N, C-alpha and C positions, 0 to 999 in steps of 0.2 A: 655158897652157890650148887649145889647140888646135885654137883657129878665126884664120880669116884676113881681113883687109879686104882692096880693093885701090887700090892710095898708086900715083901714079904709073907705074901701066902693068905692076906689076905683085903680085901675090897676096903681102903681108907676114902674119906668124904674130904672129898677139900671143902676146905673151909672160905677159904681166900684164896685169891689168882695177882700175884706183879708181877713189873716188866723191871727187869735185873737190866735196865741199861740196851735196848736190843731189844728187836721185834721177834728175834727164834728166843731167846735167851727166859723165860721165868720164873718164879717162887709158891711152889705151894704150899701153904699151907692147911697145918689140919688138927686136928683137936688130940688130948696130951700129945702128940708128934709131935719132933725138930721139925724144920721146914725144908721143904726138898727143890733142891734146883733143880732148874728142866734143862738140862742146854742140850736137847736134837729131840723132836716127834713122839712121844708116848698116848698110848691110847690108852682115853678118856669112856668109864660110864656113868651112862643116865639108867636112872629105877625108866619102869612102864607106870606109864600113865591111864587107867582103863577110865571112860568113857560112859 
């Protein structure tokens, strides 16, 4: 995906995002970390791409 979430003081790269029974609930999957069930809005980050 390319998005990052700040968890436990480090930025974790989101590998996959799935819906979990509604438009407001998402399950975020990371490499080497347990999935996160996101029930409310959180800030996500994207790396800058310079051209």
